[in-house]
Every structure is written in structure tokens, then in C-alpha cells.
PDB file of N, CA, C and O in Angstrom:
ATOM      1  N   MET A   1     208.227  54.577  87.964  1.00  0.00           N
ATOM      2  CA  MET A   1     208.783  54.981  86.701  1.00  0.00           C
ATOM      3  C   MET A   1     207.657  55.056  85.680  1.00  0.00           C
ATOM      4  O   MET A   1     206.837  54.144  85.577  1.00  0.00           O
ATOM      5  N   LYS A   2     207.625  56.139  84.937  1.00  0.00           N
ATOM      6  CA  LYS A   2     206.634  56.297  83.887  1.00  0.00           C
ATOM      7  C   LYS A   2     207.283  56.009  82.541  1.00  0.00           C
ATOM      8  O   LYS A   2     208.442  56.350  82.306  1.00  0.00           O
ATOM      9  N   THR A   3     206.520  55.380  81.672  1.00  0.00           N
ATOM     10  CA  THR A   3     207.018  55.147  80.323  1.00  0.00           C
ATOM     11  C   THR A   3     206.177  55.953  79.355  1.00  0.00           C
ATOM     12  O   THR A   3     204.989  56.185  79.577  1.00  0.00           O
ATOM     13  N   LYS A   4     206.810  56.368  78.288  1.00  0.00           N
ATOM     14  CA  LYS A   4     206.123  57.143  77.268  1.00  0.00           C
ATOM     15  C   LYS A   4     206.333  56.438  75.936  1.00  0.00           C
ATOM     16  O   LYS A   4     207.468  56.250  75.499  1.00  0.00           O
ATOM     17  N   ILE A   5     205.250  56.052  75.300  1.00  0.00           N
ATOM     18  CA  ILE A   5     205.312  55.436  73.991  1.00  0.00           C
ATOM     19  C   ILE A   5     204.942  56.517  72.991  1.00  0.00           C
ATOM     20  O   ILE A   5     203.848  57.077  73.049  1.00  0.00           O
ATOM     21  N   THR A   6     205.838  56.805  72.091  1.00  0.00           N
ATOM     22  CA  THR A   6     205.626  57.880  71.129  1.00  0.00           C
ATOM     23  C   THR A   6     205.333  57.287  69.757  1.00  0.00           C
ATOM     24  O   THR A   6     206.166  56.589  69.179  1.00  0.00           O
ATOM     25  N   LEU A   7     204.152  57.570  69.247  1.00  0.00           N
ATOM     26  CA  LEU A   7     203.765  57.148  67.910  1.00  0.00           C
ATOM     27  C   LEU A   7     203.327  58.370  67.125  1.00  0.00           C
ATOM     28  O   LEU A   7     202.800  59.332  67.685  1.00  0.00           O
ATOM     29  N   SER A   8     203.547  58.320  65.855  1.00  0.00           N
ATOM     30  CA  SER A   8     203.065  59.388  64.991  1.00  0.00           C
ATOM     31  C   SER A   8     201.540  59.326  64.914  1.00  0.00           C
ATOM     32  O   SER A   8     200.956  58.242  64.890  1.00  0.00           O
ATOM     33  N   LYS A   9     200.905  60.488  64.875  1.00  0.00           N
ATOM     34  CA  LYS A   9     199.447  60.549  64.715  1.00  0.00           C
ATOM     35  C   LYS A   9     199.014  59.857  63.426  1.00  0.00           C
ATOM     36  O   LYS A   9     197.870  59.422  63.298  1.00  0.00           O
ATOM     37  N   ASP A  10     199.950  59.759  62.466  1.00  0.00           N
ATOM     38  CA  ASP A  10     199.648  59.108  61.191  1.00  0.00           C
ATOM     39  C   ASP A  10     199.185  57.668  61.365  1.00  0.00           C
ATOM     40  O   ASP A  10     198.415  57.169  60.545  1.00  0.00           O
ATOM     41  N   PHE A  11     199.641  56.986  62.422  1.00  0.00           N
ATOM     42  CA  PHE A  11     199.205  55.609  62.645  1.00  0.00           C
ATOM     43  C   PHE A  11     197.691  55.539  62.821  1.00  0.00           C
ATOM     44  O   PHE A  11     197.055  54.599  62.345  1.00  0.00           O
ATOM     45  N   CYS A  12     197.117  56.516  63.494  1.00  0.00           N
ATOM     46  CA  CYS A  12     195.668  56.517  63.737  1.00  0.00           C
ATOM     47  C   CYS A  12     194.880  56.829  62.472  1.00  0.00           C
ATOM     48  O   CYS A  12     193.687  56.537  62.392  1.00  0.00           O
ATOM     49  N   ASP A  13     195.538  57.415  61.496  1.00  0.00           N
ATOM     50  CA  ASP A  13     194.869  57.761  60.246  1.00  0.00           C
ATOM     51  C   ASP A  13     194.995  56.676  59.180  1.00  0.00           C
ATOM     52  O   ASP A  13     194.399  56.791  58.108  1.00  0.00           O
ATOM     53  N   MET A  14     195.754  55.638  59.459  1.00  0.00           N
ATOM     54  CA  MET A  14     195.912  54.556  58.486  1.00  0.00           C
ATOM     55  C   MET A  14     194.615  53.761  58.379  1.00  0.00           C
ATOM     56  O   MET A  14     193.970  53.453  59.381  1.00  0.00           O
ATOM     57  N   GLU A  15     194.253  53.438  57.153  1.00  0.00           N
ATOM     58  CA  GLU A  15     193.003  52.709  56.914  1.00  0.00           C
ATOM     59  C   GLU A  15     192.970  51.371  57.645  1.00  0.00           C
ATOM     60  O   GLU A  15     191.927  50.980  58.170  1.00  0.00           O
ATOM     61  N   ALA A  16     194.096  50.669  57.686  1.00  0.00           N
ATOM     62  CA  ALA A  16     194.134  49.370  58.363  1.00  0.00           C
ATOM     63  C   ALA A  16     193.856  49.519  59.853  1.00  0.00           C
ATOM     64  O   ALA A  16     193.135  48.707  60.433  1.00  0.00           O
ATOM     65  N   VAL A  17     194.418  50.542  60.475  1.00  0.00           N
ATOM     66  CA  VAL A  17     194.192  50.774  61.906  1.00  0.00           C
ATOM     67  C   VAL A  17     192.738  51.173  62.148  1.00  0.00           C
ATOM     68  O   VAL A  17     192.108  50.701  63.095  1.00  0.00           O
ATOM     69  N   LYS A  18     192.216  52.037  61.298  1.00  0.00           N
ATOM     70  CA  LYS A  18     190.810  52.430  61.415  1.00  0.00           C
ATOM     71  C   LYS A  18     189.885  51.227  61.274  1.00  0.00           C
ATOM     72  O   LYS A  18     188.896  51.107  61.998  1.00  0.00           O
ATOM     73  N   TYR A  19     190.213  50.334  60.337  1.00  0.00           N
ATOM     74  CA  TYR A  19     189.390  49.150  60.116  1.00  0.00           C
ATOM     75  C   TYR A  19     189.400  48.228  61.332  1.00  0.00           C
ATOM     76  O   TYR A  19     188.352  47.738  61.752  1.00  0.00           O
ATOM     77  N   ILE A  20     190.584  47.992  61.897  1.00  0.00           N
ATOM     78  CA  ILE A  20     190.677  47.137  63.090  1.00  0.00           C
ATOM     79  C   ILE A  20     189.889  47.762  64.232  1.00  0.00           C
ATOM     80  O   ILE A  20     189.179  47.062  64.954  1.00  0.00           O
ATOM     81  N   ALA A  21     190.009  49.075  64.398  1.00  0.00           N
ATOM     82  CA  ALA A  21     189.257  49.766  65.452  1.00  0.00           C
ATOM     83  C   ALA A  21     187.753  49.611  65.218  1.00  0.00           C
ATOM     84  O   ALA A  21     186.999  49.340  66.152  1.00  0.00           O
ATOM     85  N   PHE A  22     187.330  49.785  63.980  1.00  0.00           N
ATOM     86  CA  PHE A  22     185.912  49.628  63.641  1.00  0.00           C
ATOM     87  C   PHE A  22     185.428  48.219  63.970  1.00  0.00           C
ATOM     88  O   PHE A  22     184.346  48.046  64.529  1.00  0.00           O
ATOM     89  N   ARG A  23     186.225  47.219  63.625  1.00  0.00           N
ATOM     90  CA  ARG A  23     185.847  45.816  63.905  1.00  0.00           C
ATOM     91  C   ARG A  23     185.634  45.567  65.388  1.00  0.00           C
ATOM     92  O   ARG A  23     184.791  44.757  65.772  1.00  0.00           O
ATOM     93  N   HIS A  24     186.402  46.266  66.225  1.00  0.00           N
ATOM     94  CA  HIS A  24     186.299  46.051  67.670  1.00  0.00           C
ATOM     95  C   HIS A  24     185.431  47.104  68.355  1.00  0.00           C
ATOM     96  O   HIS A  24     185.304  47.109  69.579  1.00  0.00           O
ATOM     97  N   GLY A  25     184.834  47.993  67.563  1.00  0.00           N
ATOM     98  CA  GLY A  25     183.933  48.995  68.130  1.00  0.00           C
ATOM     99  C   GLY A  25     184.633  50.012  69.018  1.00  0.00           C
ATOM    100  O   GLY A  25     184.110  50.395  70.065  1.00  0.00           O
ATOM    101  N   THR A  26     185.811  50.446  68.600  1.00  0.00           N
ATOM    102  CA  THR A  26     186.570  51.396  69.398  1.00  0.00           C
ATOM    103  C   THR A  26     187.268  52.398  68.474  1.00  0.00           C
ATOM    104  O   THR A  26     187.052  52.386  67.262  1.00  0.00           O
ATOM    105  N   THR A  27     188.086  53.243  69.040  1.00  0.00           N
ATOM    106  CA  THR A  27     188.804  54.247  68.254  1.00  0.00           C
ATOM    107  C   THR A  27     190.192  53.723  67.869  1.00  0.00           C
ATOM    108  O   THR A  27     190.696  52.792  68.497  1.00  0.00           O
ATOM    109  N   PRO A  28     190.806  54.309  66.850  1.00  0.00           N
ATOM    110  CA  PRO A  28     192.174  53.909  66.508  1.00  0.00           C
ATOM    111  C   PRO A  28     193.147  54.092  67.678  1.00  0.00           C
ATOM    112  O   PRO A  28     194.020  53.252  67.896  1.00  0.00           O
ATOM    113  N   GLU A  29     192.997  55.174  68.420  1.00  0.00           N
ATOM    114  CA  GLU A  29     193.875  55.411  69.573  1.00  0.00           C
ATOM    115  C   GLU A  29     193.728  54.295  70.601  1.00  0.00           C
ATOM    116  O   GLU A  29     194.719  53.801  71.139  1.00  0.00           O
ATOM    117  N   LYS A  30     192.496  53.906  70.868  1.00  0.00           N
ATOM    118  CA  LYS A  30     192.249  52.857  71.870  1.00  0.00           C
ATOM    119  C   LYS A  30     192.737  51.494  71.400  1.00  0.00           C
ATOM    120  O   LYS A  30     193.249  50.707  72.197  1.00  0.00           O
ATOM    121  N   VAL A  31     192.579  51.207  70.101  1.00  0.00           N
ATOM    122  CA  VAL A  31     193.023  49.906  69.614  1.00  0.00           C
ATOM    123  C   VAL A  31     194.553  49.823  69.640  1.00  0.00           C
ATOM    124  O   VAL A  31     195.107  48.754  69.897  1.00  0.00           O
ATOM    125  N   LEU A  32     195.240  50.941  69.375  1.00  0.00           N
ATOM    126  CA  LEU A  32     196.701  50.947  69.496  1.00  0.00           C
ATOM    127  C   LEU A  32     197.128  50.768  70.949  1.00  0.00           C
ATOM    128  O   LEU A  32     198.085  50.050  71.238  1.00  0.00           O
ATOM    129  N   GLU A  33     196.411  51.428  71.864  1.00  0.00           N
ATOM    130  CA  GLU A  33     196.700  51.246  73.291  1.00  0.00           C
ATOM    131  C   GLU A  33     196.474  49.783  73.679  1.00  0.00           C
ATOM    132  O   GLU A  33     197.267  49.202  74.420  1.00  0.00           O
ATOM    133  N   HIS A  34     195.406  49.204  73.182  1.00  0.00           N
ATOM    134  CA  HIS A  34     195.106  47.798  73.489  1.00  0.00           C
ATOM    135  C   HIS A  34     196.204  46.874  72.959  1.00  0.00           C
ATOM    136  O   HIS A  34     196.541  45.872  73.589  1.00  0.00           O
ATOM    137  N   TYR A  35     196.751  47.218  71.808  1.00  0.00           N
ATOM    138  CA  TYR A  35     197.867  46.451  71.246  1.00  0.00           C
ATOM    139  C   TYR A  35     199.027  46.403  72.244  1.00  0.00           C
ATOM    140  O   TYR A  35     199.595  45.338  72.485  1.00  0.00           O
ATOM    141  N   PHE A  36     199.376  47.546  72.819  1.00  0.00           N
ATOM    142  CA  PHE A  36     200.470  47.586  73.789  1.00  0.00           C
ATOM    143  C   PHE A  36     200.111  46.845  75.073  1.00  0.00           C
ATOM    144  O   PHE A  36     200.977  46.231  75.697  1.00  0.00           O
ATOM    145  N   VAL A  37     198.857  46.899  75.467  1.00  0.00           N
ATOM    146  CA  VAL A  37     198.405  46.136  76.638  1.00  0.00           C
ATOM    147  C   VAL A  37     198.549  44.645  76.353  1.00  0.00           C
ATOM    148  O   VAL A  37     199.103  43.898  77.161  1.00  0.00           O
ATOM    149  N   GLN A  38     198.049  44.225  75.206  1.00  0.00           N
ATOM    150  CA  GLN A  38     198.072  42.803  74.868  1.00  0.00           C
ATOM    151  C   GLN A  38     199.499  42.283  74.701  1.00  0.00           C
ATOM    152  O   GLN A  38     199.764  41.107  74.953  1.00  0.00           O
ATOM    153  N   CYS A  39     200.418  43.154  74.277  1.00  0.00           N
ATOM    154  CA  CYS A  39     201.827  42.760  74.150  1.00  0.00           C
ATOM    155  C   CYS A  39     202.552  42.797  75.493  1.00  0.00           C
ATOM    156  O   CYS A  39     203.719  42.415  75.573  1.00  0.00           O
ATOM    157  N   GLY A  40     201.875  43.252  76.548  1.00  0.00           N
ATOM    158  CA  GLY A  40     202.461  43.268  77.884  1.00  0.00           C
ATOM    159  C   GLY A  40     203.369  44.451  78.148  1.00  0.00           C
ATOM    160  O   GLY A  40     204.179  44.413  79.074  1.00  0.00           O
ATOM    161  N   ILE A  41     203.247  45.510  77.347  1.00  0.00           N
ATOM    162  CA  ILE A  41     204.108  46.680  77.502  1.00  0.00           C
ATOM    163  C   ILE A  41     203.546  47.645  78.533  1.00  0.00           C
ATOM    164  O   ILE A  41     204.300  48.224  79.315  1.00  0.00           O
ATOM    165  N   ILE A  42     202.234  47.823  78.543  1.00  0.00           N
ATOM    166  CA  ILE A  42     201.587  48.716  79.510  1.00  0.00           C
ATOM    167  C   ILE A  42     200.432  47.978  80.167  1.00  0.00           C
ATOM    168  O   ILE A  42     199.967  46.955  79.666  1.00  0.00           O
ATOM    169  N   GLU A  43     199.979  48.508  81.288  1.00  0.00           N
ATOM    170  CA  GLU A  43     198.818  47.936  81.962  1.00  0.00           C
ATOM    171  C   GLU A  43     197.558  48.583  81.433  1.00  0.00           C
ATOM    172  O   GLU A  43     197.554  49.749  81.040  1.00  0.00           O
ATOM    173  N   SER A  44     196.498  47.813  81.431  1.00  0.00           N
ATOM    174  CA  SER A  44     195.229  48.295  80.904  1.00  0.00           C
ATOM    175  C   SER A  44     194.615  49.330  81.826  1.00  0.00           C
ATOM    176  O   SER A  44     194.607  49.178  83.047  1.00  0.00           O
ATOM    177  N   SER A  45     194.096  50.394  81.209  1.00  0.00           N
ATOM    178  CA  SER A  45     193.369  51.397  81.980  1.00  0.00           C
ATOM    179  C   SER A  45     191.868  51.234  81.794  1.00  0.00           C
ATOM    180  O   SER A  45     191.077  51.887  82.476  1.00  0.00           O
ATOM    181  N   ASP A  46     191.479  50.364  80.873  1.00  0.00           N
ATOM    182  CA  ASP A  46     190.073  50.114  80.586  1.00  0.00           C
ATOM    183  C   ASP A  46     189.769  48.636  80.731  1.00  0.00           C
ATOM    184  O   ASP A  46     190.674  47.806  80.824  1.00  0.00           O
ATOM    185  N   ASN A  47     188.503  48.322  80.750  1.00  0.00           N
ATOM    186  CA  ASN A  47     188.068  46.933  80.755  1.00  0.00           C
ATOM    187  C   ASN A  47     187.682  46.540  79.334  1.00  0.00           C
ATOM    188  O   ASN A  47     186.503  46.356  79.031  1.00  0.00           O
ATOM    189  N   ASP A  48     188.673  46.415  78.476  1.00  0.00           N
ATOM    190  CA  ASP A  48     188.407  46.029  77.100  1.00  0.00           C
ATOM    191  C   ASP A  48     187.957  44.576  77.070  1.00  0.00           C
ATOM    192  O   ASP A  48     188.533  43.717  77.739  1.00  0.00           O
ATOM    193  N   ASP A  49     186.932  44.319  76.293  1.00  0.00           N
ATOM    194  CA  ASP A  49     186.391  42.969  76.238  1.00  0.00           C
ATOM    195  C   ASP A  49     186.659  42.307  74.890  1.00  0.00           C
ATOM    196  O   ASP A  49     185.841  41.528  74.401  1.00  0.00           O
ATOM    197  N   TYR A  50     187.800  42.619  74.298  1.00  0.00           N
ATOM    198  CA  TYR A  50     188.171  42.003  73.032  1.00  0.00           C
ATOM    199  C   TYR A  50     189.646  41.655  73.047  1.00  0.00           C
ATOM    200  O   TYR A  50     190.414  42.167  73.861  1.00  0.00           O
ATOM    201  N   THR A  51     190.025  40.787  72.144  1.00  0.00           N
ATOM    202  CA  THR A  51     191.410  40.393  71.991  1.00  0.00           C
ATOM    203  C   THR A  51     191.792  40.576  70.528  1.00  0.00           C
ATOM    204  O   THR A  51     191.078  40.130  69.630  1.00  0.00           O
ATOM    205  N   LEU A  52     192.909  41.228  70.300  1.00  0.00           N
ATOM    206  CA  LEU A  52     193.401  41.363  68.940  1.00  0.00           C
ATOM    207  C   LEU A  52     193.853  39.996  68.440  1.00  0.00           C
ATOM    208  O   LEU A  52     194.444  39.217  69.187  1.00  0.00           O
ATOM    209  N   THR A  53     193.573  39.715  67.179  1.00  0.00           N
ATOM    210  CA  THR A  53     193.966  38.438  66.607  1.00  0.00           C
ATOM    211  C   THR A  53     195.455  38.452  66.292  1.00  0.00           C
ATOM    212  O   THR A  53     196.057  39.521  66.189  1.00  0.00           O
ATOM    213  N   PRO A  54     196.051  37.281  66.139  1.00  0.00           N
ATOM    214  CA  PRO A  54     197.465  37.241  65.742  1.00  0.00           C
ATOM    215  C   PRO A  54     197.710  37.999  64.430  1.00  0.00           C
ATOM    216  O   PRO A  54     198.756  38.630  64.276  1.00  0.00           O
ATOM    217  N   ASN A  55     196.776  37.949  63.496  1.00  0.00           N
ATOM    218  CA  ASN A  55     196.926  38.686  62.240  1.00  0.00           C
ATOM    219  C   ASN A  55     196.912  40.192  62.478  1.00  0.00           C
ATOM    220  O   ASN A  55     197.671  40.923  61.841  1.00  0.00           O
ATOM    221  N   GLU A  56     196.065  40.663  63.382  1.00  0.00           N
ATOM    222  CA  GLU A  56     196.021  42.097  63.685  1.00  0.00           C
ATOM    223  C   GLU A  56     197.315  42.553  64.347  1.00  0.00           C
ATOM    224  O   GLU A  56     197.842  43.619  64.029  1.00  0.00           O
ATOM    225  N   ILE A  57     197.818  41.747  65.261  1.00  0.00           N
ATOM    226  CA  ILE A  57     199.089  42.075  65.912  1.00  0.00           C
ATOM    227  C   ILE A  57     200.217  42.099  64.888  1.00  0.00           C
ATOM    228  O   ILE A  57     201.062  42.993  64.918  1.00  0.00           O
ATOM    229  N   ALA A  58     200.236  41.127  63.985  1.00  0.00           N
ATOM    230  CA  ALA A  58     201.259  41.093  62.938  1.00  0.00           C
ATOM    231  C   ALA A  58     201.148  42.319  62.035  1.00  0.00           C
ATOM    232  O   ALA A  58     202.162  42.867  61.603  1.00  0.00           O
ATOM    233  N   LEU A  59     199.929  42.746  61.751  1.00  0.00           N
ATOM    234  CA  LEU A  59     199.738  43.930  60.918  1.00  0.00           C
ATOM    235  C   LEU A  59     200.322  45.168  61.585  1.00  0.00           C
ATOM    236  O   LEU A  59     200.999  45.963  60.933  1.00  0.00           O
ATOM    237  N   PHE A  60     200.066  45.337  62.883  1.00  0.00           N
ATOM    238  CA  PHE A  60     200.637  46.470  63.598  1.00  0.00           C
ATOM    239  C   PHE A  60     202.160  46.436  63.529  1.00  0.00           C
ATOM    240  O   PHE A  60     202.799  47.466  63.310  1.00  0.00           O
ATOM    241  N   ARG A  61     202.734  45.260  63.714  1.00  0.00           N
ATOM    242  CA  ARG A  61     204.193  45.141  63.646  1.00  0.00           C
ATOM    243  C   ARG A  61     204.702  45.449  62.247  1.00  0.00           C
ATOM    244  O   ARG A  61     205.734  46.102  62.088  1.00  0.00           O
ATOM    245  N   ASP A  62     203.978  44.980  61.227  1.00  0.00           N
ATOM    246  CA  ASP A  62     204.373  45.276  59.840  1.00  0.00           C
ATOM    247  C   ASP A  62     204.290  46.765  59.534  1.00  0.00           C
ATOM    248  O   ASP A  62     205.041  47.276  58.703  1.00  0.00           O
ATOM    249  N   LEU A  63     203.366  47.465  60.213  1.00  0.00           N
ATOM    250  CA  LEU A  63     203.242  48.910  60.024  1.00  0.00           C
ATOM    251  C   LEU A  63     204.336  49.680  60.760  1.00  0.00           C
ATOM    252  O   LEU A  63     204.468  50.892  60.595  1.00  0.00           O
ATOM    253  N   GLY A  64     205.118  48.972  61.571  1.00  0.00           N
ATOM    254  CA  GLY A  64     206.213  49.624  62.296  1.00  0.00           C
ATOM    255  C   GLY A  64     205.902  49.941  63.733  1.00  0.00           C
ATOM    256  O   GLY A  64     206.681  50.625  64.396  1.00  0.00           O
ATOM    257  N   VAL A  65     204.767  49.456  64.240  1.00  0.00           N
ATOM    258  CA  VAL A  65     204.427  49.664  65.646  1.00  0.00           C
ATOM    259  C   VAL A  65     205.052  48.514  66.420  1.00  0.00           C
ATOM    260  O   VAL A  65     204.460  47.443  66.552  1.00  0.00           O
ATOM    261  N   GLN A  66     206.245  48.748  66.925  1.00  0.00           N
ATOM    262  CA  GLN A  66     206.974  47.711  67.637  1.00  0.00           C
ATOM    263  C   GLN A  66     206.907  47.968  69.132  1.00  0.00           C
ATOM    264  O   GLN A  66     207.223  49.072  69.577  1.00  0.00           O
ATOM    265  N   PRO A  67     206.506  46.986  69.910  1.00  0.00           N
ATOM    266  CA  PRO A  67     206.422  47.210  71.357  1.00  0.00           C
ATOM    267  C   PRO A  67     207.762  47.390  72.029  1.00  0.00           C
ATOM    268  O   PRO A  67     207.813  47.681  73.224  1.00  0.00           O
ATOM    269  N   THR A  68     208.854  47.226  71.294  1.00  0.00           N
ATOM    270  CA  THR A  68     210.165  47.413  71.902  1.00  0.00           C
ATOM    271  C   THR A  68     210.675  48.837  71.739  1.00  0.00           C
ATOM    272  O   THR A  68     211.715  49.189  72.295  1.00  0.00           O
ATOM    273  N   ILE A  69     209.955  49.661  70.983  1.00  0.00           N
ATOM    274  CA  ILE A  69     210.376  51.055  70.790  1.00  0.00           C
ATOM    275  C   ILE A  69     209.671  51.909  71.839  1.00  0.00           C
ATOM    276  O   ILE A  69     208.539  52.347  71.635  1.00  0.00           O
ATOM    277  N   ILE A  70     210.340  52.139  72.950  1.00  0.00           N
ATOM    278  CA  ILE A  70     209.743  52.875  74.058  1.00  0.00           C
ATOM    279  C   ILE A  70     210.704  53.969  74.502  1.00  0.00           C
ATOM    280  O   ILE A  70     211.896  53.726  74.691  1.00  0.00           O
ATOM    281  N   GLU A  71     210.180  55.152  74.663  1.00  0.00           N
ATOM    282  CA  GLU A  71     210.974  56.264  75.164  1.00  0.00           C
ATOM    283  C   GLU A  71     210.677  56.409  76.654  1.00  0.00           C
ATOM    284  O   GLU A  71     209.527  56.630  77.033  1.00  0.00           O
ATOM    285  N   ILE A  72     211.679  56.290  77.489  1.00  0.00           N
ATOM    286  CA  ILE A  72     211.495  56.402  78.937  1.00  0.00           C
ATOM    287  C   ILE A  72     211.963  57.774  79.372  1.00  0.00           C
ATOM    288  O   ILE A  72     213.086  58.190  79.087  1.00  0.00           O
ATOM    289  N   GLN A  73     211.074  58.472  80.070  1.00  0.00           N
ATOM    290  CA  GLN A  73     211.410  59.820  80.559  1.00  0.00           C
ATOM    291  C   GLN A  73     211.284  59.882  82.055  1.00  0.00           C
ATOM    292  O   GLN A  73     211.526  60.931  82.652  1.00  0.00           O
TER     293      GLN A  73
END
């Protein structure tokens, strides 16, 4: 079964997301993917060597990126 997580491109353009990505030396798209990996929603496709802090995870949730919103096709 494949899962599809649909997010608006606007999430990648948010300054907070860009800042978190910059802090971890990655792109906004990759840091959002890592968020879902760290929340246990998807399996990692990369060997990321960082962990999002509880504050970063809370920020993503406050922005409306909820790991429970998944579209299954």
C-alpha cells in the first residue's frame, strides 16, 4: 500500500521551515520529509544524521503539518 502525504507548496516557503532546514543543512522539502519520518509516518529514504528538536516538531504542528492528515490512494 502506498501513502500520499499532500502538503501545500506554501509550507516550504514559510520562513520558519526555511530556517529549520538551514539549521540542519538541508532543504525545506527534506526537513518536512524528515518530520514525517521522525513522527513514524513514513520510512526514511535517506541517511539523515540529525534529529528535529521537540520545539521544531511542535512548530510544524502549530503550522498545521499534522502527521495524522494522510491521503491514501
